[in-house]
C-alpha positions in Angstrom: -108.7 -133.8 -28.2 -107.1 -135.7 -24.6 -107.4 -139.1 -23.9 -111.4 -139.3 -25.7 -111.9 -135.6 -24.0 -112.8 -133.1 -26.0 -111.1 -129.2 -25.0 -114.4 -126.9 -25.1 -113.9 -123.3 -26.4 -113.9 -122.4 -22.6 -110.5 -124.6 -21.9 -109.3 -124.0 -24.5 -109.8 -120.0 -23.3 -108.2 -121.0 -20.4 -105.3 -123.1 -22.5 -104.3 -119.6 -24.2 -104.7 -117.6 -20.8 -101.2 -119.6 -19.5 -99.9 -119.2 -23.0 -99.6 -116.0 -22.6 -98.5 -115.2 -19.0 -96.0 -117.9 -19.6 -94.6 -116.7 -23.2 -94.5 -113.1 -21.4 -92.9 -114.2 -18.0 -90.5 -116.1 -19.3 -89.8 -114.7 -22.6 -89.7 -117.8 -25.0 -91.1 -117.1 -28.7 -93.9 -120.2 -29.0 -95.8 -122.6 -26.7 -97.1 -125.8 -28.0 -99.4 -128.2 -26.0 -98.6 -132.0 -27.1 -100.6 -135.2 -26.4 -97.9 -137.3 -25.8 -99.4 -139.8 -28.6 -97.9 -136.6 -31.2 -101.7 -135.4 -31.8 -100.4 -131.0 -31.2 -104.1 -130.2 -28.9 -102.8 -125.9 -28.7 -100.1 -123.3 -29.2 -99.5 -119.9 -28.2 -97.2 -116.9 -29.5 -96.7 -116.9 -33.3 -96.7 -120.5 -34.1 -97.6 -119.8 -37.4 -94.6 -120.4 -39.1 -94.0 -122.7 -37.3 -94.4 -126.5 -38.7 -96.6 -127.0 -35.2 -98.3 -130.5 -37.1 -94.7 -132.5 -37.4 -92.7 -130.1 -34.0 -95.7 -131.7 -31.8 -95.0 -135.4 -33.6 -90.8 -135.4 -33.5 -91.5 -134.0 -30.2 -94.3 -136.2 -28.3 -91.5 -139.5 -30.2 -88.6 -137.5 -29.1 -90.0 -137.4 -25.4 -90.8 -141.3 -25.8 -87.6 -142.4 -26.7 -86.0 -140.4 -24.3 -88.3 -141.8 -21.4 -86.6 -145.5 -22.7 -83.5 -143.9 -21.5 -84.3 -143.1 -18.5 -85.9 -146.6 -17.8 -82.7 -148.1 -18.7 -80.5 -145.7 -16.3 -83.3 -146.7 -13.8 -85.9 -143.0 -13.6 -89.4 -143.7 -13.9 -88.9 -140.4 -17.0 -87.0 -137.5 -17.7 -89.7 -134.9 -17.3 -87.0 -132.2 -19.2 -86.1 -132.5 -23.0 -83.3 -129.0 -23.6 -82.2 -128.7 -27.3 -80.4 -125.7 -27.9 -78.9 -124.6 -31.5 -77.2 -121.6 -32.4 -80.0 -119.1 -32.9 -83.7 -120.8 -31.8 -83.6 -123.9 -29.2 -85.8 -126.0 -28.0 -88.0 -126.6 -24.0 -89.7 -130.1 -23.8 -91.2 -131.0 -20.0 -94.0 -132.6 -19.1 -97.4 -131.7 -17.8 -99.3 -134.4 -16.0 -99.1 -138.3 -17.1 -101.1 -137.0 -21.3 -99.2 -134.1 -21.9 -96.1 -131.7 -23.1 -95.2 -128.5 -23.5 -92.7 -126.9 -26.2 -91.2 -124.2 -25.9 -89.2 -122.0 -28.4 -87.2 -119.2 -27.4 -84.0 -117.9 -28.5 -81.2 -115.2 -27.6 -83.9 -113.1 -25.9 -84.2 -114.7 -23.1 -82.3 -118.0 -21.3 -83.3 -121.7 -20.4 -83.6 -120.6 -16.6 -86.5 -118.3 -17.2 -88.2 -121.1 -19.3 -87.7 -124.3 -17.7 -88.5 -121.5 -14.5 -92.1 -120.4 -15.6 -92.4 -124.2 -17.7 -92.8 -125.7 -14.3 -95.3 -123.4 -13.3 -97.4 -123.6 -16.7 -97.6 -126.8 -16.4 -98.9 -127.0 -13.4 -101.5 -124.8 -14.9 -102.2 -126.7 -17.8 -102.3 -130.0 -16.2 -105.4 -128.6 -14.6 -107.2 -127.6 -17.4 -106.5 -131.1 -19.1 -108.0 -132.7 -16.1 -110.8 -130.9 -15.9 -111.7 -130.8 -19.0 -111.6 -135.3 -18.5 -113.7 -134.9 -15.7 -116.1 -133.6 -17.4 -119.6 -136.2 -18.6 -118.5 -137.7 -22.1 -121.1 -136.7 -24.8 -123.5 -140.0 -25.7 -125.2 -140.3 -29.4 -124.8 -138.9 -32.3 -123.2 -135.5 -30.6 -120.1 -138.3 -29.6 -118.5 -138.9 -32.7 -116.8 -136.5 -35.2 -118.4 -135.9 -38.9 -118.0 -138.1 -41.4 -116.0 -136.1 -44.1 -119.8 -135.7 -46.0 -121.2 -133.9 -43.3 -118.3 -132.1 -42.9 -118.9 -130.9 -46.3 -115.2 -132.1 -47.9 -115.2 -133.4 -51.0 -115.2 -137.7 -50.6 -114.7 -138.6 -54.6 -111.4 -137.4 -55.4 
């Protein structure tokens, strides 16, 4: 959900298409779409071995603090962050005003390739999210998430 907008199955399919194209073009290993609040919205590539929830929250926090540094030097924000490790690196960039894109990559590609294709991916992802936000919101009983007992979760213990 982005700003109260549900990502429907059709949107999820479009997001996966953008992820697949980005991973193929850039050579990155995995990609995450993260709400700026830190909520993981979607992922692509073999992200299963990663703690994506923690990475999403930490990346959003780092991006937010970098935004504060940008303001201190007279910028509205820095739109890209890059973290280089010995074997793996992260590229984090803005996706419109509501989300960020995190790409995990290794020595199989370069930061230049990831950065180049991240710009295109961010534009495409922002368009999908904008279309989701433009849809009418559901009202009534269908607008609220299921309570734990409605979802079949054990609430007693």
